[in-house]
C-alpha positions as CSV (number, residue, x, y, z in Angstrom):
1,X,-15.1,25.3,3.0
2,X,-12.3,22.9,3.6
3,X,-8.7,24.7,4.0
4,X,-6.7,23.2,1.6
5,X,-2.8,23.4,3.1
6,X,0.3,24.1,0.8
7,X,1.4,20.8,-1.2
8,X,-1.9,19.0,-1.0
9,X,-3.2,17.1,-3.5
10,X,-7.1,16.5,-2.6
11,X,-7.6,14.0,-5.3
12,X,-4.5,12.0,-4.2
13,X,-6.9,10.6,-1.3
14,X,-8.8,9.2,-3.7
15,X,-6.5,7.2,-5.6
16,X,-5.4,5.7,-2.0
17,X,-8.9,4.1,-2.4
18,X,-9.0,2.9,-5.2
19,X,-5.7,1.1,-5.0
20,X,-6.9,0.2,-1.1
21,X,-10.1,-1.3,-2.8
22,X,-8.1,-3.4,-5.8
23,X,-5.8,-5.0,-3.0
24,X,-8.8,-5.9,-0.4
25,X,-10.3,-7.2,-3.6
26,X,-7.3,-9.4,-5.1
27,X,-7.1,-11.1,-1.2
28,X,-10.7,-11.3,-1.5
29,X,-10.7,-13.0,-4.9
30,X,-7.5,-15.5,-4.0
31,X,-9.5,-16.7,-0.7
32,X,-12.9,-17.7,-3.3
33,X,-14.7,-15.0,-1.9
34,X,-15.4,-13.5,-5.4
35,X,-16.4,-17.0,-7.4
36,X,-19.7,-15.7,-8.0
37,X,-18.4,-13.0,-10.4
38,X,-16.0,-15.8,-12.6
39,X,-18.5,-14.8,-15.6
40,X,-17.4,-10.9,-15.9
41,X,-14.0,-11.4,-17.9
42,X,-13.7,-8.0,-18.5
43,X,-13.8,-7.5,-14.6
44,X,-11.7,-10.1,-13.3
45,X,-8.7,-9.0,-14.5
46,X,-8.3,-5.7,-13.1
47,X,-8.8,-7.7,-9.6
48,X,-6.8,-10.7,-10.4
49,X,-3.5,-9.0,-11.8
50,X,-4.5,-6.5,-10.1
51,X,-4.6,-3.1,-12.3
52,X,-3.9,-1.0,-9.3
53,X,-0.7,-3.2,-7.5
54,X,1.4,-2.7,-4.7
55,X,3.4,-0.7,-6.6
56,X,1.4,2.6,-6.8
57,X,1.7,2.9,-3.1
58,X,5.2,3.2,-3.5
59,X,5.1,6.1,-6.0
60,X,2.4,7.7,-4.5
61,X,4.3,7.8,-0.6
62,X,7.2,8.8,-2.5
63,X,5.2,11.7,-4.1
64,X,3.7,12.7,-1.0
65,X,6.8,12.8,1.2
66,X,8.8,14.4,-1.1
67,X,5.3,17.3,-1.3
68,X,5.9,17.5,2.8
69,X,9.7,18.0,2.8
70,X,9.7,20.7,-0.1
71,X,12.0,22.9,1.7
72,X,15.5,22.6,1.0
73,X,16.1,24.6,3.6
74,X,14.0,23.1,6.8
75,X,16.5,19.8,8.4
76,X,14.3,16.8,9.1
77,X,15.8,14.5,11.6
78,X,15.8,10.7,10.6
79,X,15.2,9.4,14.2
80,X,12.2,11.2,15.1
81,X,10.8,10.9,11.5
82,X,11.3,6.8,11.8
83,X,9.6,6.7,15.5
84,X,6.7,8.8,14.4
85,X,6.0,6.7,11.1
86,X,6.3,3.3,13.8
87,X,4.0,4.8,16.0
88,X,1.0,5.2,13.4
89,X,1.9,2.1,11.8
90,X,3.6,-0.3,13.3
91,X,0.8,-0.7,16.5
92,X,-1.7,-1.8,13.7
93,X,0.3,-4.6,12.5
94,X,1.6,-5.8,15.8
95,X,-1.8,-6.2,16.9
96,X,-3.3,-7.6,13.6
97,X,-0.1,-10.1,13.7
98,X,-1.3,-11.4,16.8
99,X,-4.7,-11.8,15.9
100,X,-4.0,-13.6,12.9
101,X,-1.7,-15.7,14.9
102,X,-4.5,-16.7,17.0
103,X,-6.9,-17.0,14.3
104,X,-4.7,-19.8,12.3
105,X,-4.2,-21.6,15.4
106,X,-7.8,-21.9,16.1
107,X,-8.1,-22.2,12.1
108,X,-5.5,-25.2,12.1
109,X,-6.6,-27.1,15.0
110,X,-9.7,-28.2,13.7
111,X,-12.1,-27.2,16.2
112,X,-15.5,-25.9,14.5
113,X,-16.8,-24.3,17.4
114,X,-15.2,-21.9,20.1
115,X,-13.1,-23.4,22.7
116,X,-14.4,-23.5,26.1
117,X,-11.7,-22.3,29.1
118,X,-10.7,-25.7,29.4
119,X,-10.3,-26.7,26.1
120,X,-8.0,-23.3,24.8
121,X,-4.8,-25.2,25.5
122,X,-6.0,-28.4,23.7
123,X,-7.3,-26.4,21.0
124,X,-3.8,-24.2,20.8
125,X,-2.0,-27.2,21.1
126,X,-3.9,-29.0,18.3
127,X,-3.4,-26.1,16.3
128,X,0.7,-25.1,16.9
129,X,1.3,-28.7,15.5
130,X,-0.4,-28.9,12.2
131,X,1.5,-25.1,11.7
132,X,4.8,-24.4,9.6
133,X,7.5,-23.0,12.2
134,X,4.7,-20.7,13.9
135,X,7.0,-19.0,16.7
136,X,9.7,-18.2,14.0
137,X,6.9,-17.2,11.9
138,X,5.6,-15.0,14.7
139,X,8.8,-13.3,15.1
140,X,9.6,-12.9,11.6
141,X,6.6,-10.8,11.0
142,X,6.9,-9.0,14.5
143,X,10.6,-8.2,13.5
144,X,9.5,-6.7,10.1
145,X,12.2,-9.3,8.3
146,X,9.9,-11.6,7.3
147,X,10.0,-10.2,3.8
148,X,13.5,-10.6,3.9
149,X,13.2,-14.3,4.0
150,X,9.5,-15.4,3.9
151,X,10.9,-19.2,3.1
152,X,11.7,-19.5,6.4
153,X,8.3,-18.9,8.2
154,X,4.2,-18.9,7.3
155,X,2.4,-16.2,6.0
156,X,0.4,-13.8,9.1
157,X,-0.9,-10.9,8.3
158,X,1.0,-11.1,4.5
159,X,0.5,-7.2,3.5
160,X,2.6,-6.6,6.8
161,X,5.4,-7.0,3.9
162,X,5.3,-3.5,2.7
163,X,6.2,-2.1,6.1
164,X,9.9,-3.5,5.8
165,X,10.3,-1.8,3.1
166,X,8.5,1.5,3.4
167,X,10.3,1.8,6.9
168,X,13.4,1.7,4.4
169,X,12.4,4.2,2.4
170,X,11.7,6.5,4.9
171,X,15.0,6.2,6.2
172,X,16.2,7.8,2.8
173,X,13.4,10.5,2.4
174,X,15.2,13.2,4.5
175,X,18.7,12.8,2.7
176,X,17.0,12.2,-0.7
177,X,14.8,15.1,-0.5
178,X,17.3,17.4,0.3
179,X,19.7,16.4,-2.6
180,X,17.0,16.3,-5.0
181,X,16.6,20.3,-4.4
182,X,20.1,20.6,-5.2
183,X,20.1,19.0,-8.9
184,X,19.1,20.6,-12.0
185,X,16.4,19.5,-14.4
186,X,18.6,17.3,-16.7
187,X,19.3,15.3,-13.7
188,X,15.8,14.7,-12.9
189,X,14.8,13.4,-16.1
190,X,18.0,11.1,-16.4
191,X,16.6,10.1,-12.7
192,X,13.2,9.6,-14.2
193,X,14.4,7.3,-16.6
194,X,17.1,5.5,-14.8
195,X,14.9,4.1,-11.4
196,X,13.4,1.9,-13.8
197,X,16.7,0.1,-14.8
198,X,16.6,-1.9,-11.3
199,X,13.0,-3.1,-11.7
200,X,13.7,-4.4,-15.3
201,X,17.0,-6.1,-14.0
202,X,14.8,-7.5,-10.9
203,X,12.2,-8.8,-13.7
204,X,15.2,-10.1,-15.9
205,X,16.7,-12.1,-13.6
206,X,13.3,-13.2,-12.2
207,X,12.8,-14.5,-15.8
208,X,16.3,-16.1,-16.5
209,X,16.6,-18.6,-12.8
210,X,14.8,-21.3,-11.8
211,X,13.6,-21.5,-8.8
212,X,16.8,-20.9,-6.9
213,X,17.0,-21.9,-3.2
214,X,13.1,-21.5,-2.9
215,X,10.8,-24.5,-2.9
216,X,8.5,-23.7,-5.2
217,X,7.9,-21.1,-7.9
218,X,5.4,-19.5,-5.5
219,X,7.7,-19.5,-2.9
220,X,10.0,-17.6,-5.7
221,X,7.6,-15.5,-7.0
222,X,6.8,-14.1,-3.1
223,X,10.6,-13.0,-2.6
224,X,10.6,-11.4,-5.8
225,X,7.6,-9.3,-5.5
226,X,8.2,-8.3,-1.7
227,X,11.6,-7.9,-1.6
228,X,12.1,-4.8,0.0
229,X,15.1,-3.0,-1.8
230,X,13.5,-3.0,-5.3
231,X,10.6,-1.4,-4.1
232,X,12.8,1.6,-2.8
233,X,13.6,2.6,-6.3
234,X,9.6,3.1,-6.8
235,X,9.3,5.0,-4.0
236,X,12.1,7.3,-5.5
237,X,10.6,7.5,-8.6
238,X,7.2,9.3,-7.0
239,X,10.0,11.3,-5.0
240,X,11.4,12.3,-8.5
241,X,8.2,13.2,-9.9
242,X,7.1,16.0,-7.4
243,X,10.2,17.7,-8.0
244,X,9.7,17.6,-12.0
245,X,6.1,18.9,-11.2
246,X,7.3,21.3,-8.9
247,X,9.8,22.9,-11.7
248,X,6.4,23.0,-13.9
249,X,7.0,20.3,-16.2
250,X,3.3,19.3,-15.8
251,X,1.9,22.5,-16.2
252,X,0.5,21.3,-19.9
253,X,-1.7,19.3,-18.0
254,X,-3.4,22.6,-16.2
255,X,-5.0,23.0,-20.1
256,X,-8.5,22.7,-20.6
257,X,-9.3,19.0,-20.5
258,X,-6.0,18.2,-20.9
259,X,-6.2,16.4,-17.3
260,X,-9.3,14.0,-18.5
261,X,-7.6,13.2,-21.3
262,X,-4.4,12.0,-19.7
263,X,-6.9,10.3,-17.3
264,X,-8.3,8.8,-19.5
265,X,-5.4,7.2,-21.4
266,X,-3.2,6.1,-18.4
267,X,-6.5,4.2,-17.1
268,X,-6.7,3.0,-20.5
269,X,-3.4,1.8,-20.8
270,X,-2.9,1.1,-16.6
271,X,-6.0,-1.7,-18.0
272,X,-4.7,-3.0,-21.3
273,X,-1.5,-4.1,-19.8
274,X,-3.0,-6.7,-17.7
275,X,-3.8,-8.4,-21.1
276,X,-0.3,-8.0,-21.8
277,X,0.6,-11.3,-19.6
278,X,0.1,-14.7,-21.2
279,X,0.9,-17.9,-19.4
280,X,3.1,-19.2,-22.0
281,X,5.5,-16.0,-21.7
282,X,8.7,-15.9,-20.2
283,X,8.2,-15.6,-16.5
284,X,10.2,-12.4,-16.8
285,X,8.2,-11.1,-19.1
286,X,4.8,-11.4,-17.3
287,X,7.3,-10.2,-14.2
288,X,7.9,-7.3,-16.4
289,X,4.3,-6.5,-17.4
290,X,2.9,-6.6,-14.1
291,X,5.7,-5.0,-11.8
292,X,8.2,-2.8,-13.8
293,X,5.7,-1.4,-16.5
294,X,3.0,-0.3,-14.3
295,X,4.6,1.7,-12.3
296,X,5.5,4.1,-14.9
297,X,1.6,4.3,-15.8
298,X,0.7,4.3,-12.0
299,X,3.5,7.8,-11.9
300,X,1.7,9.1,-15.3
301,X,-1.6,9.1,-13.8
302,X,-1.1,10.1,-10.4
303,X,0.3,13.2,-11.9
304,X,-2.8,13.5,-13.9
305,X,-4.8,13.9,-10.7
306,X,-2.8,16.6,-9.2
307,X,-4.8,19.7,-11.1
308,X,-8.1,18.2,-9.7
309,X,-9.8,18.5,-13.2
310,X,-10.9,15.9,-15.2
311,X,-13.4,13.3,-14.6
312,X,-11.4,11.0,-12.0
313,X,-9.8,13.8,-10.4
314,X,-13.3,15.4,-9.7
315,X,-14.9,12.0,-8.5
316,X,-11.5,11.5,-6.3
317,X,-11.6,15.3,-4.8
318,X,-15.5,14.3,-3.3
319,X,-15.5,15.3,0.5
320,X,-16.0,11.3,1.3
321,X,-13.9,9.8,-1.1
322,X,-11.5,11.8,0.5
323,X,-12.0,10.7,4.0
324,X,-12.0,7.3,3.1
325,X,-9.0,7.4,1.1
326,X,-7.1,8.9,3.8
327,X,-7.8,6.1,6.0
328,X,-6.8,3.7,3.4
329,X,-3.5,2.1,4.3
330,X,-5.5,0.7,7.6
331,X,-7.6,-1.2,5.5
332,X,-4.6,-2.6,3.6
333,X,-3.2,-3.6,7.1
334,X,-6.0,-5.3,8.4
335,X,-8.4,-6.5,5.9
336,X,-6.6,-9.9,5.5
337,X,-7.3,-11.1,9.4
338,X,-11.0,-10.1,8.8
339,X,-11.4,-11.7,5.5
340,X,-10.1,-15.1,7.6
341,X,-12.7,-14.5,10.7
342,X,-15.3,-13.8,8.1
343,X,-15.0,-16.9,6.4
344,X,-15.6,-18.8,9.7
345,X,-18.8,-16.9,10.0
346,X,-20.8,-16.8,6.9
347,X,-19.9,-17.7,2.9
348,X,-18.1,-14.9,1.8
349,X,-18.9,-15.7,-1.9
350,X,-22.1,-13.7,-2.1
351,X,-22.2,-10.2,-3.4
352,X,-24.6,-8.9,-0.2
353,X,-21.5,-10.5,2.1
354,X,-18.5,-8.7,-0.2
355,X,-20.7,-5.3,0.3
356,X,-20.9,-5.9,3.9
357,X,-17.3,-6.8,4.3
358,X,-16.0,-3.7,2.5
359,X,-18.3,-1.8,4.1
360,X,-17.5,-2.9,7.7
361,X,-13.6,-2.7,6.7
362,X,-13.8,0.9,5.3
363,X,-16.4,2.5,7.8
364,X,-13.8,1.5,11.0
365,X,-10.9,2.6,9.2
366,X,-12.5,6.2,8.6
367,X,-13.9,6.4,11.9
368,X,-10.5,5.5,13.4
369,X,-8.5,7.6,11.3
370,X,-11.2,10.7,11.7
371,X,-10.9,9.7,15.8
372,X,-6.9,10.6,15.6
373,X,-7.7,13.9,13.5
374,X,-10.1,14.9,15.8
375,X,-8.2,13.8,18.9
376,X,-5.1,15.5,17.6
377,X,-6.5,18.9,16.7
378,X,-8.4,18.6,20.4
379,X,-4.6,18.0,21.7
380,X,-3.4,21.1,19.5
381,X,-6.8,23.5,20.8
382,X,-5.7,22.7,24.6
383,X,-2.1,23.8,24.1
384,X,-2.7,26.8,22.3
385,X,-5.3,27.6,25.4
386,X,-2.5,27.1,27.3
387,X,-0.2,28.8,26.3
388,X,-2.6,31.7,25.6
389,X,-3.2,32.0,29.5
390,X,0.2,31.3,30.6
391,X,1.9,34.5,32.4
392,X,4.7,36.4,30.2
393,X,7.8,35.5,30.8
394,X,10.4,38.6,32.3
């Protein structure tokens, strides 16, 4: 039986997987790969809205990192912590961005076959000539500044915008973790409410402003969606949730059937919120229903899973679901280049190809994640063996 670490919540691995799949399906739909599902009116809002948007990753990450840094006496150096996160995530972002750049150069070149060695130069020149600021776009993505000025460059590996805001969140994690432990229950509940104010103000500004300096509504929406400072408050909300949980404010969920009932209510509320958005409403209202309100629902749904009880938590705790869920941020970073490549190989607008693509993305990601776990355990065992055989010091 797998040993569970302190402050480890198995069901949250499954929640990662659910959120990751929803984002991948969203981008499959936006690439016209799910047109065959258009008649499923009750399913498509979950995919197109989506039900579990990017905000859930910030709430979840804030909760998990607050749980890891739950010792108020533990000193958490910012620089080593940041370098550890960069080492884990940035390398994959770097290679996938380069891959997407090469794929787009080929796509824009007009070539319908893989160029021979003597055609590579012409293919690259033709593709680069039709792209919008290709080298500047590549620099913005690799420097993690594209999400700050998205109108200055074209999209390459779009989900990489989240790394910018995540690295900002990671920078404040050590300090905020220690600060939270000094706060009273009253302060924690005040934070629980006030951390939503920036998101509401952002939605209000979005609704009351025109296109600002952007060329189109879509460009403006992209900026408001990915702007890093607003995401920090979603992350901090997750950290506050952990502190409230540790102080016992959610102990009522340990009662029989309470977790399952809470999970059902939160899922129903998340699904229902998808239908609050209407084209005729002010964009600010739609932004609020899609971005601000779900953050509260995500947080409460997360809390309902912590006991491991209930129908959703039980499913999320299944071993294979947890293994895939632990690797779920990798599919988030790699899926767009793979979708683009897959469209050049086959027609993705078929159920069979959708399933095969998902199996490929999540199998590769899980195997890579498990390989890293195995390598880490092997290195640890090697160090322990070396220390046990070392001669005692005088």
